[in-house]
N, C-alpha and C positions, 0 to 999 in steps of 0.2 A: 508636288502639288497635292492638294486635298480637295475633296468634294463633300457636300452635305445635301441631302434630300430630306425634306420634312414632309410628313403625310399623316393625316388623321391623328395627331398627337404623338406620332412616332418620328424617329429620325434614323436615316441610313447614312453612314459615313464611310469614306474610302480614301486611301492614300496610295501613292506609288512606293517603290522600293527606295532604300537609302542609296545615296550616291556611292558608286563603286561596286554595288552588288549586281551580279549578273541577272538579267531577266530570264526566268525559266518558263514563262508562259503560264496560262491559267489551266489548272489541273484539279481533278477530283471534286468538282462541285458543279452545280447548275443554278442559274437564277430561274425562279418559277413565277409565272403570272397567271392569274385567274380572272375570267370575265364571265358576266352573267349569261351570255349566249354563245353558242358555237360560232355564229356569224362574226361576232366581235372578236373572238379568239382567233379565228382564221384570218381576219383582216390584220391583226397585230402580228400574227405568225408570219404572214407574207411580207409585211412591211419591214419588220426587224430582221428577217432572214434573207432579205435581198442582198445578193453578193456573197452570201455565206454558204454553208453546207448543211442540207437537211439530213439528220441522222435517224429520224422517225417521222414519216409524213403525217400531217394533221388528219386525224380520222376518229371515228367513234370508238370508245372504250367502255368497259363496264362501269367506270366511275364518272364519265363525262360524255356529252354529245360530241365533243371534239378535244383532241389532245395531240400535240406534236412536239418534236425536239429538233433543235438545230444549233449549229455553232455560227455566230454572226461573223461578219467580215473582219472583225477585230480580234476574233478568237475566243469570244465569250460564249459559253454554253448556256442555252435557254430551254425551258420547258413551258409550254403554253397550254392552259386548260380553258375550255369554254362550255357553258351549259352543264353544270355539275348535276349528276344524277343523285337524287336523295338516297341515302343508305339506311 
């Protein structure tokens, strides 16, 4: 199966493994999301992370008012930023 997500003139495409290949899980990457406010980032962090495992709680960092990491219930690793600090 294949998926396609279009956004602001860009496109993200994904596909599964070929028939007969063993699934080895998702490793060595994270999907990253950025939101204009920490409140919005926290809302998304909580919603997507439900049923998963938090690897870094959502909290203030030097680059954002809020940042956190988790692995969702499907095994996908995520990083969520909200309220970026001007550098």
